[in-house]
N, C-alpha and C positions, 0 to 999 in steps of 0.2 A: 749686192744690190747695185744697180747701175742707174744713171740718170742722164738726161740730156745736158747740154752745157748750161741751160738755164737753171737746172736743179729744180724743175717743177714736176717731173714725172718720175716715178719709181717703179722698177720692174726687175725681178730676179733674172740673173743670167741662168742659162742652162745649167752651168756648174753648180751655182747655188741651189737650184732646184733639185738637182741630183744629190747634193749634200743634205738638203732637207729630207728627202726621201730615205736616205740611208741611215741617217740619224733616227728618224721615225721608226724604221724597221727594227734597229737595234734597240732602242728604248722599249718599244712594245713588247720584246722578249722578256723584258723584266717587269714593267708595269706597276700599278699602284700596290698590288699585294706584296711584292718584293720590297718596295719602299717601305711599307708598313711593318713588315717583318724585321728589316734590319734596324729601323728606327726604335721599335718597341723592345726588341731584344738587347739594345746597346751596341749592336755590331756596326760596322761602317759599310757603305756602299761599295766595298772594294772591288767586287767582281765587276760591277758596271763600270767603275772608274778605270779599272785596268783594261777592259775591253775598248773603252772610248780612247784610252791612250794609245793602245795597239794598232789602231786603225787611223790615228792622227787627228781626232776630233777635239782633243784638248789643247792642241797647239795651232789650230787653223789660223789664228791671228799673229803668229810668231813667224818671223821671216825665215825663209828656206835655209839661209846660212846658219841659223841656230836651231834647226831641226824642226821647224815648223811647217805649216802649209802655205805661208806667203800671203794669206788674206788678211782681213782686218776685223774690227769689232762686229762689222755686219755679218760675218761668216759665224763668229763666236756666238752672236745673238740667235742665229738660226739654231745652232746646237741647243743653246739654253731653252729656247721656246719649245722645241721638239721634245726634250726631255720632260719639260713640265706638262706639255700637252699629252703625254703618255702616262702622267700620273707619278713621275719621279724627278721633281724639280731638285736642282742642285744649287745650294748657296755656296759650296766649296768652288764650283765653277767660276762663280762670280768673283770670289776673293782671289783665288789662285791664278787662274788663267786670264782673268780680266784686270783687276786692280794691280796685283803684284807684277805680273808679266809686263804689263804696260809700264809700270814704273821703272822696272829694270831695262827695258828696252829703251826707253826715252832718256834716262838718267843714270843707269848704272854703269859702272866701269866696264871695260871689255872682259876683264877676268870674271865680274859677276855674271855677265851675260853668257859667256861661254860655259861657265860652271853650272849655271842654273836653268837657263832657257830650254837647252836640249832635253834635259831630264824632266822639266815641267811639261813640255810637248809631249812626251812619251808617257806621261803619268807616273814616272818612277819617283818624282819629287812632287811634294805639295808645298804650298805656302799660304800663310794666313796674314792678317792684317790687324793692326792695333792702333787705335787713335782716341777712342772715347774715354772720357774720364768723369766721374760721378759730379764733381763740382763744376766742371767747364760746360757739359752738355754740348750744345751746337756752337758754343763760343770757343773755336780752336785757339784763338788768340790767348786764352787763358789756361792752357794746358800747364799742369804743374809737375809732371814727370820731367825730370831733368837728365841729361846726358853731358857729363863734364869731361872735357878732354884732358887726358893725363899722359903726356908723351905718345906713346903709340897705342894707347887705349882710350876707351870711353868708360866712364863710371856711370851707372844708371840707378837712379833712385826714384820712387813713386809708385803709382798704382794706376791700373786701367780697369775697365769694365766692358762687358759685351764684346769680347774677342772671340771671334767664331773659329771653330775648328782647330784650336791651338794643339789639341791633343793628337791630332794626326798629321800636323805640318812638320816638314823638315826644318824650315826656317819661317820667321814671321817678320814682316816689315813694321817696325815700331816708330811712331811719330812722337818725338820728344823735343823738350826745349833745351837749346844749347847756348842761349844767351837772351838778353833783353835789349829791346830797342829804347833807350832812354827817352827819346823825344815823344814816342807814343805810349810807352808802357805796356807794348805787346811783346809777347815771347818770340824770339827768332827760333823757328822750328827747323828740325833736321830729320832725315830718314835714316834708320839703322836696320841692318839685316841681322836678326838675333836668333840664335839657337834656343828653342823652346825648353831644352833641357840643361841650359846653362846654370852654373852654380849661383845660388842667390835668388833665383826666380820660383815664386810658388804660384801654382795654378789652382783656382777653387772654382769647381763648376757651379753655374747659376741654374737652379731649377726653374724650367719654363714650361708653360703650356703649349708647347710647339712640338708637333709629331715631325721630327726630322733627324736624319743621321748625324748632322753637324750639331755639336753641343756648344753652349756659350759658357765663357769663362770671366772671372776677375783674375787680374794679375797683379802681383805684388814684387817690386823690385827691390831687393835689400843689398845694395852695393854690388849690383851685377857688373861685371867687367867684361867688355867685348873689345876685339881688336879694332884699331882705327880704321883698317880696311873695310869694316862693316858699313862704313858711311856710303849712302846711296847719293851721288850727285854732289852738291856743293853745300857745306855746312851754312845753316842759316837760311837756306832757300827752299826748306822742305814744303812751306805752305804753297809756294808758287809751283813747285814740282808735283804736288799731290793732284794738281788739276789734271795731269796727264793719266791719272788713274781714277779720279772721282767722276768725270764725265762718262767713261766706259762703265764704271760701277752703276750709275743711274741708268744707263741704256740696258745693261744686262739685268738689272732688277726689274726693269719694265718688260723685258722679254720673258723673264720668269713668270711674271704677273699675266701677260699675255697668254702664255702657255697654259696656265692654270685656268684661264678664262675660257680657252678653247676646250680643254679638257671637261670642264663643268658643263658647257653648252651641248658637247657631244653626248655626254651622259644624259642630259635633260631631254634633248631631242629624241633620243633612242627611246627613254622611258615614256615620254609623251605620246609616242606613236604606238607602243605596245600595251600600254595601261588602259584597260577598257572599264569605264564606269558609266552607268545610265546608257548602255547599249552602244557605245561608241568610244574611240580612242579620246584621252583627255586633250590631246593636242588639236583636236578639231574645235575646241572651244577658244574663243578669242581672250578669255580670262587667263588662259594658259599661254597660248601662241604670242599675243602681243608683247607681254613682258619678256619673253625669250627673245623675240625678234629686237626689241630695244636694247636688250643686253648684247645681242650679237652685233649690232651696229656700233655700240660703244667700244667693243672689244676691238673691232676692225679699225675704228678710228684711232685707238691707242696704238695698234700695230704700225699704222702708217706713219705716226709721229715718231715712233721708236725707229722705223726704218730711216726716217729723214735724219734723225739724231746720229745714227750710225754712219750714214753716208758722209755727213757733215764732217764727223770726227775723222773718218778714214781718209777724207780728202784734205785734211789740215786746215779745215775752216773752223770758225767758232761755232762750237755745238752746245754752248752752256744753256742758252734759251731752249733749244730743242730737247736737250737731254733732261731738264728739269720738267719741262712739259709732258714729256713722254713717261717719266717716272710718275708723276702726278695722275695722268690720264689713265695709265695701265693699272695702277693700284685701285683707283675708283671702279673702273670696269670690270676689273677682276673680282672684286668684292660683290658688285652688283650681280655679275653672272653666277658666281658661287651661291650667292644667297637665293637667287631665283631658282637655280637648279635644285637647291634643298627644298625650296618651297614646291616646286613641281612634283617631287618625290613624296610629298606629304610626310608622314612619320617615318618613312624609309629614308628619308633625307638625312636623318640622324644616326641611322644604322651603319656600323662599321662596313658591313657588307657591301654597301653601295659606294663607298669610297669618296664621299664628299665632305662631311663634317670633318674629317681627318685632315683636310687641307685648309681648314679655317684659320688655324694659328699662323701657318707660314704665310697665308695670303694677307691676313690682317696686319701682320708684322710690317709689311711693305709701306703701309700708310705712315709709319713712323720712321722706318729705317730704310735704306741708309740715309735719307734725309726726309724730314717731316713735311707734310703737305703745307704747314704753315710757314716753314723757311722758304718752300718753293713759292708760295703767294708772295712773301717778301721779295724774293728775287724778281719775279715777274713785275710786281708793282713797281719796283725801282728801275730795273734794267729794261723792260719791255715798255712799260707805260710812262716811265720818266718821272715818277712820283717820288716825293722826298723819302729819304732812308728813314725806316721806322724802328731801326734797332740799333 
């Protein structure tokens, strides 16, 4: 995505358009039927992931010197959107290529970057991310999982929930408390790179009503010991470092939602042109066409804010406001588009054959994660409108 110097106009470069078209062609070879098959059989989307890696799409945001394409989150968001628009949304792409790669790129040691980024760009290695705890919720300052420095190691104790794709990750980034700020009572957080098969770590799958190849897990750390070299960045600065990955996470979540919205609208428009009732196609009736037009407008507005957020991030500017707004707008627009597409299909909208209701869980999740819309409202009220802090 390029812009003029005032940052008021967004337009894809020819290279980005070519990337979009290439990802679209690749993703459509797999499509929603493939997505359903791997999700419901318990398999992973390995074939799709490997092909994406082999042609460089998993690392478009990683610098060339680390085996990537030299682009930014803008390019990675294009990959995410087109995968979802083909009915194959990837949460793993958000976690591995966005959050973890960005954290390593901005805060990892040279050894961590040279060891992992090339393998992540090629698809050979995957990474997951774990921050959420049952008792802390969105209050990251209250994380109870601890990592205590003992010479050349850290000893980890505690528990996490909603850790995605831990079962297919080679490493995961853990957010743990390594100290306390006595003045504020807040935890001093650090980021650690952890082997999911390390001794003392128990993984327990969380049953969810979401059709997706990526599974959710609770994690239990019983005196897990990792090398001190596992530390990413500076001890105690983890919360500040996290924002290198959290803004891209919001942008990528928005791109996934935008893609599902486009997928749903494409399905609805095709059906409304072909479905004939009372002597004509149902799309000729304003009761059908107007809600779909409204949904289309809202999805395109969300895409525009997502593009703005990605451009700000890639140009080293403050992307917090735009990333949060994009995440909110995309989740709302996606759900509205998916719901209206289901309504357009009538009873068929709930049929597995038509591939709409099967995406409802994945779409609805984004209203809550990776950040809830209520926390986005808090952010906008405080930082954009200057209102008193409410929490």
